[in-house]
C-alpha positions as protocol buffer text, in pm:
chain_id: "A"
residue {
  index: 1
  type: UNK
  ca { x: 11556 y: 14200 z: 3408 }
}
residue {
  index: 2
  type: UNK
  ca { x: 11854 y: 14358 z: 3252 }
}
residue {
  index: 3
  type: UNK
  ca { x: 11959 y: 14274 z: 2902 }
}
residue {
  index: 4
  type: UNK
  ca { x: 12326 y: 14248 z: 2899 }
}
residue {
  index: 5
  type: UNK
  ca { x: 12580 y: 14077 z: 2647 }
}
residue {
  index: 6
  type: UNK
  ca { x: 12501 y: 13715 z: 2585 }
}
residue {
  index: 7
  type: UNK
  ca { x: 12756 y: 13481 z: 2763 }
}
residue {
  index: 8
  type: UNK
  ca { x: 12982 y: 13349 z: 2510 }
}
residue {
  index: 9
  type: UNK
  ca { x: 12954 y: 12975 z: 2602 }
}
residue {
  index: 10
  type: UNK
  ca { x: 12576 y: 13000 z: 2511 }
}
residue {
  index: 11
  type: UNK
  ca { x: 12568 y: 12995 z: 2129 }
}
residue {
  index: 12
  type: UNK
  ca { x: 12338 y: 13005 z: 1943 }
}
residue {
  index: 13
  type: UNK
  ca { x: 12082 y: 13120 z: 2170 }
}
residue {
  index: 14
  type: UNK
  ca { x: 11771 y: 12897 z: 2282 }
}
residue {
  index: 15
  type: UNK
  ca { x: 11471 y: 12926 z: 2073 }
}
residue {
  index: 16
  type: UNK
  ca { x: 11278 y: 12623 z: 2176 }
}
residue {
  index: 17
  type: UNK
  ca { x: 11162 y: 12498 z: 2512 }
}
residue {
  index: 18
  type: UNK
  ca { x: 11335 y: 12171 z: 2466 }
}
residue {
  index: 19
  type: UNK
  ca { x: 11661 y: 12356 z: 2420 }
}
residue {
  index: 20
  type: UNK
  ca { x: 11664 y: 12457 z: 2771 }
}
residue {
  index: 21
  type: UNK
  ca { x: 11833 y: 12286 z: 3055 }
}
residue {
  index: 22
  type: UNK
  ca { x: 11768 y: 12362 z: 3414 }
}
residue {
  index: 23
  type: UNK
  ca { x: 12004 y: 12619 z: 3570 }
}
residue {
  index: 24
  type: UNK
  ca { x: 12026 y: 12790 z: 3231 }
}
residue {
  index: 25
  type: UNK
  ca { x: 12000 y: 13177 z: 3286 }
}
residue {
  index: 26
  type: UNK
  ca { x: 11729 y: 13244 z: 3017 }
}
residue {
  index: 27
  type: UNK
  ca { x: 11362 y: 13230 z: 2968 }
}
residue {
  index: 28
  type: UNK
  ca { x: 11179 y: 13230 z: 2637 }
}
residue {
  index: 29
  type: UNK
  ca { x: 10927 y: 13482 z: 2537 }
}
residue {
  index: 30
  type: UNK
  ca { x: 10727 y: 13356 z: 2208 }
}
residue {
  index: 31
  type: UNK
  ca { x: 11089 y: 13205 z: 2096 }
}
residue {
  index: 32
  type: UNK
  ca { x: 11287 y: 13485 z: 2198 }
}
residue {
  index: 33
  type: UNK
  ca { x: 11556 y: 13408 z: 2463 }
}
residue {
  index: 34
  type: UNK
  ca { x: 11555 y: 13655 z: 2755 }
}
residue {
  index: 35
  type: UNK
  ca { x: 11856 y: 13652 z: 2975 }
}
residue {
  index: 36
  type: UNK
  ca { x: 11831 y: 13620 z: 3344 }
}
residue {
  index: 37
  type: UNK
  ca { x: 12098 y: 13822 z: 3536 }
}
residue {
  index: 38
  type: UNK
  ca { x: 12250 y: 13744 z: 3841 }
}
residue {
  index: 39
  type: UNK
  ca { x: 12092 y: 13946 z: 4135 }
}
residue {
  index: 40
  type: UNK
  ca { x: 12260 y: 14205 z: 4338 }
}
residue {
  index: 41
  type: UNK
  ca { x: 12208 y: 14187 z: 4751 }
}
residue {
  index: 42
  type: UNK
  ca { x: 11971 y: 14463 z: 4696 }
}
residue {
  index: 43
  type: UNK
  ca { x: 11750 y: 14267 z: 4499 }
}
residue {
  index: 44
  type: UNK
  ca { x: 11856 y: 13914 z: 4652 }
}
residue {
  index: 45
  type: UNK
  ca { x: 11788 y: 14004 z: 4996 }
}
residue {
  index: 46
  type: UNK
  ca { x: 11445 y: 14092 z: 4978 }
}
residue {
  index: 47
  type: UNK
  ca { x: 11372 y: 13782 z: 4729 }
}
residue {
  index: 48
  type: UNK
  ca { x: 11496 y: 13549 z: 4991 }
}
residue {
  index: 49
  type: UNK
  ca { x: 11245 y: 13689 z: 5258 }
}
residue {
  index: 50
  type: UNK
  ca { x: 10970 y: 13671 z: 5026 }
}
residue {
  index: 51
  type: UNK
  ca { x: 10912 y: 13297 z: 5022 }
}
residue {
  index: 52
  type: UNK
  ca { x: 10864 y: 13305 z: 5431 }
}
residue {
  index: 53
  type: UNK
  ca { x: 10545 y: 13485 z: 5475 }
}
residue {
  index: 54
  type: UNK
  ca { x: 10419 y: 13271 z: 5163 }
}
residue {
  index: 55
  type: UNK
  ca { x: 10543 y: 12942 z: 5213 }
}
residue {
  index: 56
  type: UNK
  ca { x: 10414 y: 12961 z: 5564 }
}
residue {
  index: 57
  type: UNK
  ca { x: 10069 y: 13071 z: 5475 }
}
residue {
  index: 58
  type: UNK
  ca { x: 9787 y: 12800 z: 5620 }
}
residue {
  index: 59
  type: UNK
  ca { x: 9636 y: 12756 z: 5280 }
}
residue {
  index: 60
  type: UNK
  ca { x: 9975 y: 12719 z: 5085 }
}
residue {
  index: 61
  type: UNK
  ca { x: 10084 y: 12365 z: 4986 }
}
residue {
  index: 62
  type: UNK
  ca { x: 10328 y: 12439 z: 4699 }
}
residue {
  index: 63
  type: UNK
  ca { x: 10557 y: 12727 z: 4623 }
}
residue {
  index: 64
  type: UNK
  ca { x: 10886 y: 12768 z: 4413 }
}
residue {
  index: 65
  type: UNK
  ca { x: 11170 y: 13011 z: 4329 }
}
residue {
  index: 66
  type: UNK
  ca { x: 11229 y: 13059 z: 3958 }
}
residue {
  index: 67
  type: UNK
  ca { x: 11022 y: 12785 z: 3852 }
}
residue {
  index: 68
  type: UNK
  ca { x: 11008 y: 12766 z: 3484 }
}
residue {
  index: 69
  type: UNK
  ca { x: 10644 y: 12764 z: 3367 }
}
residue {
  index: 70
  type: UNK
  ca { x: 10536 y: 12639 z: 3011 }
}
residue {
  index: 71
  type: UNK
  ca { x: 10277 y: 12899 z: 2893 }
}
residue {
  index: 72
  type: UNK
  ca { x: 10276 y: 12847 z: 2517 }
}
residue {
  index: 73
  type: UNK
  ca { x: 10473 y: 12748 z: 2213 }
}
residue {
  index: 74
  type: UNK
  ca { x: 10837 y: 12892 z: 2261 }
}
residue {
  index: 75
  type: UNK
  ca { x: 10726 y: 13039 z: 2577 }
}
residue {
  index: 76
  type: UNK
  ca { x: 10873 y: 12963 z: 2908 }
}
residue {
  index: 77
  type: UNK
  ca { x: 10875 y: 13221 z: 3180 }
}
residue {
  index: 78
  type: UNK
  ca { x: 11017 y: 13198 z: 3544 }
}
residue {
  index: 79
  type: UNK
  ca { x: 10887 y: 13417 z: 3815 }
}
residue {
  index: 80
  type: UNK
  ca { x: 11072 y: 13514 z: 4105 }
}
residue {
  index: 81
  type: UNK
  ca { x: 10818 y: 13319 z: 4307 }
}
residue {
  index: 82
  type: UNK
  ca { x: 10543 y: 13091 z: 4210 }
}
residue {
  index: 83
  type: UNK
  ca { x: 10271 y: 13004 z: 4484 }
}
residue {
  index: 84
  type: UNK
  ca { x: 9986 y: 12741 z: 4405 }
}
residue {
  index: 85
  type: UNK
  ca { x: 9930 y: 12435 z: 4185 }
}
residue {
  index: 86
  type: UNK
  ca { x: 10202 y: 12464 z: 3929 }
}
residue {
  index: 87
  type: UNK
  ca { x: 10134 y: 12093 z: 3737 }
}
residue {
  index: 88
  type: UNK
  ca { x: 10424 y: 11865 z: 3645 }
}
residue {
  index: 89
  type: UNK
  ca { x: 10511 y: 11759 z: 3313 }
}
residue {
  index: 90
  type: UNK
  ca { x: 10775 y: 11558 z: 3108 }
}
residue {
  index: 91
  type: UNK
  ca { x: 11120 y: 11698 z: 3121 }
}
residue {
  index: 92
  type: UNK
  ca { x: 11037 y: 11882 z: 3477 }
}
residue {
  index: 93
  type: UNK
  ca { x: 10883 y: 12224 z: 3364 }
}
residue {
  index: 94
  type: UNK
  ca { x: 10541 y: 12343 z: 3542 }
}
residue {
  index: 95
  type: UNK
  ca { x: 10273 y: 12268 z: 3298 }
}
residue {
  index: 96
  type: UNK
  ca { x: 10037 y: 12531 z: 3469 }
}
residue {
  index: 97
  type: UNK
  ca { x: 10062 y: 12890 z: 3517 }
}
residue {
  index: 98
  type: UNK
  ca { x: 10095 y: 12966 z: 3908 }
}
residue {
  index: 99
  type: UNK
  ca { x: 9817 y: 13096 z: 4061 }
}
residue {
  index: 100
  type: UNK
  ca { x: 10005 y: 13390 z: 4223 }
}
residue {
  index: 101
  type: UNK
  ca { x: 10323 y: 13519 z: 4051 }
}
residue {
  index: 102
  type: UNK
  ca { x: 10577 y: 13731 z: 4214 }
}
residue {
  index: 103
  type: UNK
  ca { x: 10838 y: 13958 z: 4089 }
}
residue {
  index: 104
  type: UNK
  ca { x: 11099 y: 14174 z: 4255 }
}
residue {
  index: 105
  type: UNK
  ca { x: 11197 y: 14488 z: 4004 }
}
residue {
  index: 106
  type: UNK
  ca { x: 11541 y: 14639 z: 4086 }
}
residue {
  index: 107
  type: UNK
  ca { x: 11792 y: 14841 z: 3926 }
}
residue {
  index: 108
  type: UNK
  ca { x: 11805 y: 14781 z: 3540 }
}
residue {
  index: 109
  type: UNK
  ca { x: 11484 y: 14603 z: 3530 }
}
residue {
  index: 110
  type: UNK
  ca { x: 11382 y: 14561 z: 3173 }
}
residue {
  index: 111
  type: UNK
  ca { x: 11020 y: 14711 z: 3231 }
}
residue {
  index: 112
  type: UNK
  ca { x: 10888 y: 14621 z: 2859 }
}
residue {
  index: 113
  type: UNK
  ca { x: 10977 y: 14247 z: 2892 }
}
residue {
  index: 114
  type: UNK
  ca { x: 10832 y: 14269 z: 3259 }
}
residue {
  index: 115
  type: UNK
  ca { x: 10527 y: 14386 z: 3123 }
}
residue {
  index: 116
  type: UNK
  ca { x: 10506 y: 14142 z: 2849 }
}
residue {
  index: 117
  type: UNK
  ca { x: 10568 y: 13862 z: 3096 }
}
residue {
  index: 118
  type: UNK
  ca { x: 10283 y: 13978 z: 3326 }
}
residue {
  index: 119
  type: UNK
  ca { x: 10062 y: 13955 z: 3028 }
}
residue {
  index: 120
  type: UNK
  ca { x: 10169 y: 13614 z: 2928 }
}
residue {
  index: 121
  type: UNK
  ca { x: 10121 y: 13496 z: 3295 }
}
residue {
  index: 122
  type: UNK
  ca { x: 9756 y: 13643 z: 3321 }
}
residue {
  index: 123
  type: UNK
  ca { x: 9685 y: 13512 z: 2986 }
}
residue {
  index: 124
  type: UNK
  ca { x: 9794 y: 13154 z: 3071 }
}
residue {
  index: 125
  type: UNK
  ca { x: 9575 y: 13168 z: 3407 }
}
residue {
  index: 126
  type: UNK
  ca { x: 9754 y: 13331 z: 3670 }
}
residue {
  index: 127
  type: UNK
  ca { x: 9521 y: 13515 z: 3888 }
}
residue {
  index: 128
  type: UNK
  ca { x: 9753 y: 13757 z: 4075 }
}
residue {
  index: 129
  type: UNK
  ca { x: 10099 y: 13908 z: 3973 }
}
residue {
  index: 130
  type: UNK
  ca { x: 10254 y: 14107 z: 4253 }
}
residue {
  index: 131
  type: UNK
  ca { x: 10552 y: 14319 z: 4142 }
}
residue {
  index: 132
  type: UNK
  ca { x: 10762 y: 14447 z: 4417 }
}
residue {
  index: 133
  type: UNK
  ca { x: 10951 y: 14749 z: 4353 }
}
residue {
  index: 134
  type: UNK
  ca { x: 11273 y: 14827 z: 4502 }
}
residue {
  index: 135
  type: UNK
  ca { x: 11352 y: 15127 z: 4333 }
}
residue {
  index: 136
  type: UNK
  ca { x: 11206 y: 15442 z: 4442 }
}
residue {
  index: 137
  type: UNK
  ca { x: 10927 y: 15441 z: 4733 }
}
residue {
  index: 138
  type: UNK
  ca { x: 10890 y: 15062 z: 4798 }
}
residue {
  index: 139
  type: UNK
  ca { x: 10538 y: 14942 z: 4696 }
}
residue {
  index: 140
  type: UNK
  ca { x: 10371 y: 14623 z: 4544 }
}
residue {
  index: 141
  type: UNK
  ca { x: 10190 y: 14657 z: 4196 }
}
residue {
  index: 142
  type: UNK
  ca { x: 9882 y: 14418 z: 4189 }
}
residue {
  index: 143
  type: UNK
  ca { x: 9802 y: 14276 z: 3833 }
}
residue {
  index: 144
  type: UNK
  ca { x: 9470 y: 14088 z: 3778 }
}
residue {
  index: 145
  type: UNK
  ca { x: 9304 y: 14003 z: 3428 }
}
residue {
  index: 146
  type: UNK
  ca { x: 9083 y: 14266 z: 3311 }
}
residue {
  index: 147
  type: UNK
  ca { x: 9144 y: 14517 z: 3607 }
}
residue {
  index: 148
  type: UNK
  ca { x: 9340 y: 14828 z: 3620 }
}
residue {
  index: 149
  type: UNK
  ca { x: 9708 y: 14750 z: 3813 }
}
residue {
  index: 150
  type: UNK
  ca { x: 9662 y: 14868 z: 4189 }
}
residue {
  index: 151
  type: UNK
  ca { x: 9931 y: 14984 z: 4395 }
}
residue {
  index: 152
  type: UNK
  ca { x: 9964 y: 14904 z: 4767 }
}
residue {
  index: 153
  type: UNK
  ca { x: 10188 y: 15095 z: 4991 }
}
residue {
  index: 154
  type: UNK
  ca { x: 10371 y: 14975 z: 5323 }
}
residue {
  index: 155
  type: UNK
  ca { x: 10127 y: 14981 z: 5598 }
}
residue {
  index: 156
  type: UNK
  ca { x: 9853 y: 14816 z: 5362 }
}
residue {
  index: 157
  type: UNK
  ca { x: 9765 y: 14460 z: 5320 }
}
residue {
  index: 158
  type: UNK
  ca { x: 9788 y: 14235 z: 4995 }
}
residue {
  index: 159
  type: UNK
  ca { x: 9533 y: 13969 z: 4922 }
}
residue {
  index: 160
  type: UNK
  ca { x: 9497 y: 13627 z: 4701 }
}
residue {
  index: 161
  type: UNK
  ca { x: 9142 y: 13529 z: 4796 }
}
residue {
  index: 162
  type: UNK
  ca { x: 9169 y: 13144 z: 4728 }
}
residue {
  index: 163
  type: UNK
  ca { x: 9543 y: 13144 z: 4701 }
}
residue {
  index: 164
  type: UNK
  ca { x: 9650 y: 13276 z: 5053 }
}
residue {
  index: 165
  type: UNK
  ca { x: 9452 y: 13272 z: 5381 }
}
residue {
  index: 166
  type: UNK
  ca { x: 9668 y: 13549 z: 5528 }
}
residue {
  index: 167
  type: UNK
  ca { x: 9691 y: 13925 z: 5407 }
}
residue {
  index: 168
  type: UNK
  ca { x: 10037 y: 14011 z: 5431 }
}
residue {
  index: 169
  type: UNK
  ca { x: 10147 y: 14343 z: 5500 }
}
residue {
  index: 170
  type: UNK
  ca { x: 10336 y: 14486 z: 5176 }
}
residue {
  index: 171
  type: UNK
  ca { x: 10666 y: 14499 z: 5377 }
}
residue {
  index: 172
  type: UNK
  ca { x: 10648 y: 14140 z: 5454 }
}
residue {
  index: 173
  type: UNK
  ca { x: 10771 y: 14075 z: 5129 }
}
residue {
  index: 174
  type: UNK
  ca { x: 11117 y: 14271 z: 5144 }
}
residue {
  index: 175
  type: UNK
  ca { x: 11155 y: 14359 z: 5519 }
}
residue {
  index: 176
  type: UNK
  ca { x: 11332 y: 14114 z: 5760 }
}
residue {
  index: 177
  type: UNK
  ca { x: 11120 y: 14193 z: 6089 }
}
residue {
  index: 178
  type: UNK
  ca { x: 10805 y: 14214 z: 5890 }
}
residue {
  index: 179
  type: UNK
  ca { x: 10856 y: 13885 z: 5696 }
}
residue {
  index: 180
  type: UNK
  ca { x: 10942 y: 13691 z: 6034 }
}
residue {
  index: 181
  type: UNK
  ca { x: 10623 y: 13857 z: 6203 }
}
residue {
  index: 182
  type: UNK
  ca { x: 10415 y: 13732 z: 5933 }
}
residue {
  index: 183
  type: UNK
  ca { x: 10573 y: 13390 z: 5910 }
}
residue {
  index: 184
  type: UNK
  ca { x: 10553 y: 13330 z: 6307 }
}
residue {
  index: 185
  type: UNK
  ca { x: 10158 y: 13446 z: 6273 }
}
residue {
  index: 186
  type: UNK
  ca { x: 10128 y: 13195 z: 5967 }
}
residue {
  index: 187
  type: UNK
  ca { x: 10289 y: 12906 z: 6172 }
}
residue {
  index: 188
  type: UNK
  ca { x: 10096 y: 12965 z: 6481 }
}
residue {
  index: 189
  type: UNK
  ca { x: 9749 y: 12976 z: 6284 }
}
residue {
  index: 190
  type: UNK
  ca { x: 9878 y: 12608 z: 6135 }
}
residue {
  index: 191
  type: UNK
  ca { x: 9892 y: 12495 z: 6517 }
}
residue {
  index: 192
  type: UNK
  ca { x: 9526 y: 12624 z: 6560 }
}
residue {
  index: 193
  type: UNK
  ca { x: 9630 y: 12917 z: 6721 }
}
residue {
  index: 194
  type: UNK
  ca { x: 9506 y: 13272 z: 6665 }
}
residue {
  index: 195
  type: UNK
  ca { x: 9843 y: 13422 z: 6734 }
}
residue {
  index: 196
  type: UNK
  ca { x: 10089 y: 13467 z: 7004 }
}
residue {
  index: 197
  type: UNK
  ca { x: 9893 y: 13618 z: 7255 }
}
residue {
  index: 198
  type: UNK
  ca { x: 9657 y: 13305 z: 7229 }
}
residue {
  index: 199
  type: UNK
  ca { x: 9983 y: 13086 z: 7280 }
}
residue {
  index: 200
  type: UNK
  ca { x: 10084 y: 13293 z: 7577 }
}
residue {
  index: 201
  type: UNK
  ca { x: 9719 y: 13313 z: 7725 }
}
residue {
  index: 202
  type: UNK
  ca { x: 9676 y: 12910 z: 7706 }
}
residue {
  index: 203
  type: UNK
  ca { x: 10060 y: 12872 z: 7835 }
}
residue {
  index: 204
  type: UNK
  ca { x: 10006 y: 13080 z: 8124 }
}
residue {
  index: 205
  type: UNK
  ca { x: 9661 y: 12960 z: 8214 }
}
residue {
  index: 206
  type: UNK
  ca { x: 9801 y: 12585 z: 8230 }
}
residue {
  index: 207
  type: UNK
  ca { x: 10064 y: 12692 z: 8426 }
}
residue {
  index: 208
  type: UNK
  ca { x: 9873 y: 12903 z: 8697 }
}
residue {
  index: 209
  type: UNK
  ca { x: 9625 y: 12617 z: 8723 }
}
residue {
  index: 210
  type: UNK
  ca { x: 9931 y: 12416 z: 8822 }
}
residue {
  index: 211
  type: UNK
  ca { x: 10054 y: 12635 z: 9051 }
}
residue {
  index: 212
  type: UNK
  ca { x: 9767 y: 12686 z: 9219 }
}
residue {
  index: 213
  type: UNK
  ca { x: 9703 y: 12328 z: 9283 }
}
residue {
  index: 214
  type: UNK
  ca { x: 10043 y: 12292 z: 9411 }
}
residue {
  index: 215
  type: UNK
  ca { x: 10037 y: 12579 z: 9605 }
}
residue {
  index: 216
  type: UNK
  ca { x: 9697 y: 12494 z: 9782 }
}
residue {
  index: 217
  type: UNK
  ca { x: 9863 y: 12167 z: 9914 }
}
residue {
  index: 218
  type: UNK
  ca { x: 10137 y: 12356 z: 10061 }
}
residue {
  index: 219
  type: UNK
  ca { x: 9904 y: 12605 z: 10228 }
}
residue {
  index: 220
  type: UNK
  ca { x: 9656 y: 12837 z: 10138 }
}
residue {
  index: 221
  type: UNK
  ca { x: 9830 y: 13151 z: 10237 }
}
residue {
  index: 222
  type: UNK
  ca { x: 10179 y: 13076 z: 10136 }
}
residue {
  index: 223
  type: UNK
  ca { x: 10091 y: 12848 z: 9840 }
}
residue {
  index: 224
  type: UNK
  ca { x: 9863 y: 13102 z: 9656 }
}
residue {
  index: 225
  type: UNK
  ca { x: 10167 y: 13343 z: 9633 }
}
residue {
  index: 226
  type: UNK
  ca { x: 10441 y: 13124 z: 9560 }
}
residue {
  index: 227
  type: UNK
  ca { x: 10169 y: 12913 z: 9311 }
}
residue {
  index: 228
  type: UNK
  ca { x: 10081 y: 13217 z: 9133 }
}
residue {
  index: 229
  type: UNK
  ca { x: 10457 y: 13306 z: 9069 }
}
residue {
  index: 230
  type: UNK
  ca { x: 10561 y: 12945 z: 8975 }
}
residue {
  index: 231
  type: UNK
  ca { x: 10268 y: 12934 z: 8746 }
}
residue {
  index: 232
  type: UNK
  ca { x: 10345 y: 13242 z: 8561 }
}
residue {
  index: 233
  type: UNK
  ca { x: 10690 y: 13117 z: 8478 }
}
residue {
  index: 234
  type: UNK
  ca { x: 10568 y: 12737 z: 8385 }
}
residue {
  index: 235
  type: UNK
  ca { x: 10318 y: 12940 z: 8154 }
}
residue {
  index: 236
  type: UNK
  ca { x: 10566 y: 13132 z: 7991 }
}
residue {
  index: 237
  type: UNK
  ca { x: 10802 y: 12828 z: 7976 }
}
residue {
  index: 238
  type: UNK
  ca { x: 10514 y: 12651 z: 7797 }
}
residue {
  index: 239
  type: UNK
  ca { x: 10446 y: 12924 z: 7593 }
}
residue {
  index: 240
  type: UNK
  ca { x: 10821 y: 12929 z: 7500 }
}
residue {
  index: 241
  type: UNK
  ca { x: 10820 y: 12543 z: 7394 }
}
residue {
  index: 242
  type: UNK
  ca { x: 10498 y: 12600 z: 7193 }
}
residue {
  index: 243
  type: UNK
  ca { x: 10651 y: 12891 z: 6973 }
}
residue {
  index: 244
  type: UNK
  ca { x: 10965 y: 12679 z: 6919 }
}
residue {
  index: 245
  type: UNK
  ca { x: 10745 y: 12382 z: 6798 }
}
residue {
  index: 246
  type: UNK
  ca { x: 10533 y: 12621 z: 6595 }
}
residue {
  index: 247
  type: UNK
  ca { x: 10833 y: 12722 z: 6418 }
}
residue {
  index: 248
  type: UNK
  ca { x: 10962 y: 12404 z: 6363 }
}
residue {
  index: 249
  type: UNK
  ca { x: 11267 y: 12417 z: 6563 }
}
residue {
  index: 250
  type: UNK
  ca { x: 11391 y: 12065 z: 6729 }
}
residue {
  index: 251
  type: UNK
  ca { x: 11415 y: 12087 z: 7127 }
}
residue {
  index: 252
  type: UNK
  ca { x: 11653 y: 11835 z: 7289 }
}
residue {
  index: 253
  type: UNK
  ca { x: 11606 y: 11708 z: 7608 }
}
residue {
  index: 254
  type: UNK
  ca { x: 11871 y: 11933 z: 7815 }
}
residue {
  index: 255
  type: UNK
  ca { x: 11728 y: 12255 z: 7638 }
}
residue {
  index: 256
  type: UNK
  ca { x: 11367 y: 12141 z: 7744 }
}
residue {
  index: 257
  type: UNK
  ca { x: 11450 y: 12085 z: 8095 }
}
residue {
  index: 258
  type: UNK
  ca { x: 11657 y: 12417 z: 8127 }
}
residue {
  index: 259
  type: UNK
  ca { x: 11321 y: 12609 z: 8007 }
}
residue {
  index: 260
  type: UNK
  ca { x: 11091 y: 12398 z: 8234 }
}
residue {
  index: 261
  type: UNK
  ca { x: 11323 y: 12458 z: 8521 }
}
residue {
  index: 262
  type: UNK
  ca { x: 11357 y: 12820 z: 8475 }
}
residue {
  index: 263
  type: UNK
  ca { x: 11181 y: 13041 z: 8743 }
}
residue {
  index: 264
  type: UNK
  ca { x: 11301 y: 13352 z: 8617 }
}
residue {
  index: 265
  type: UNK
  ca { x: 11020 y: 13527 z: 8436 }
}
residue {
  index: 266
  type: UNK
  ca { x: 11210 y: 13810 z: 8295 }
}
residue {
  index: 267
  type: UNK
  ca { x: 11486 y: 13553 z: 8170 }
}
residue {
  index: 268
  type: UNK
  ca { x: 11182 y: 13348 z: 7993 }
}
residue {
  index: 269
  type: UNK
  ca { x: 11061 y: 13675 z: 7838 }
}
residue {
  index: 270
  type: UNK
  ca { x: 11388 y: 13729 z: 7689 }
}
residue {
  index: 271
  type: UNK
  ca { x: 11406 y: 13390 z: 7554 }
}
residue {
  index: 272
  type: UNK
  ca { x: 11037 y: 13406 z: 7428 }
}
residue {
  index: 273
  type: UNK
  ca { x: 11186 y: 13739 z: 7208 }
}
residue {
  index: 274
  type: UNK
  ca { x: 11481 y: 13561 z: 7086 }
}
residue {
  index: 275
  type: UNK
  ca { x: 11252 y: 13267 z: 6970 }
}
residue {
  index: 276
  type: UNK
  ca { x: 11078 y: 13465 z: 6693 }
}
residue {
  index: 277
  type: UNK
  ca { x: 11402 y: 13458 z: 6479 }
}
residue {
  index: 278
  type: UNK
  ca { x: 11645 y: 13231 z: 6628 }
}
residue {
  index: 279
  type: UNK
  ca { x: 11799 y: 12951 z: 6385 }
}
residue {
  index: 280
  type: UNK
  ca { x: 11792 y: 12688 z: 6659 }
}
residue {
  index: 281
  type: UNK
  ca { x: 11633 y: 12617 z: 7029 }
}
residue {
  index: 282
  type: UNK
  ca { x: 11994 y: 12620 z: 7175 }
}
residue {
  index: 283
  type: UNK
  ca { x: 12054 y: 12962 z: 7011 }
}
residue {
  index: 284
  type: UNK
  ca { x: 11743 y: 13079 z: 7199 }
}
residue {
  index: 285
  type: UNK
  ca { x: 11864 y: 12992 z: 7559 }
}
residue {
  index: 286
  type: UNK
  ca { x: 12236 y: 13041 z: 7477 }
}
residue {
  index: 287
  type: UNK
  ca { x: 12446 y: 13052 z: 7759 }
}
residue {
  index: 288
  type: UNK
  ca { x: 12237 y: 13296 z: 8003 }
}
residue {
  index: 289
  type: UNK
  ca { x: 12008 y: 13191 z: 8263 }
}
residue {
  index: 290
  type: UNK
  ca { x: 11974 y: 12974 z: 8568 }
}
């Protein structure tokens, strides 16, 4: 956080928690107002990606951005991300320190205040503070009470036992593709699948079984070949619908019928690739295909 000139319309500065209102750009540290500056894209972009792999984790039921936590008399801190039980109190502020707090440190970061904030969070009960460094080599610093700070580099995994089930890669907190990949993995696990390969295997097995049964009725020789081709297509169609459901994307009747009727395996493969990052089911099928 930077410490620019205080906005003229905020005078005098807040010194008590009851003087703060939701939306104010201040935290309080032992009665001292700390200004929270607006974020530039190089900070705000990664900040928007971090919630995806954390909120989708199978073990996470509560997460918030910029949530104010009462950590003591005259101290209210708002981590960039709060994960886990935060409590609820009169006036709306969280009454517990978050089990996991994530901070994004970009250009202009007030390092002294950041270190004080980490100390206050850990002292109030936070188990892990992850600081995502966006200046210099990308990395995540892991803070735990009573332990030396640990640095995790891209390609390494982060752990928060008892809070997260997954072990996200460092880059999942700031890189779009890594964040989406971890999010998809988490969503599939929430539906009972070990990963995308398991979804595809199940869908193809069901499709092949159905295709073989239909093919046998039409004739042993011709049916087997045709059934396998149809089964592969139906399997991929089933896998595509499963991925869309796991991502929470609604599929209308027309789109579902188009997917189920598609016999072009290559087309279904393209749709499956799109499904990982699309915002809607219709965006997946687009204007292509049969």
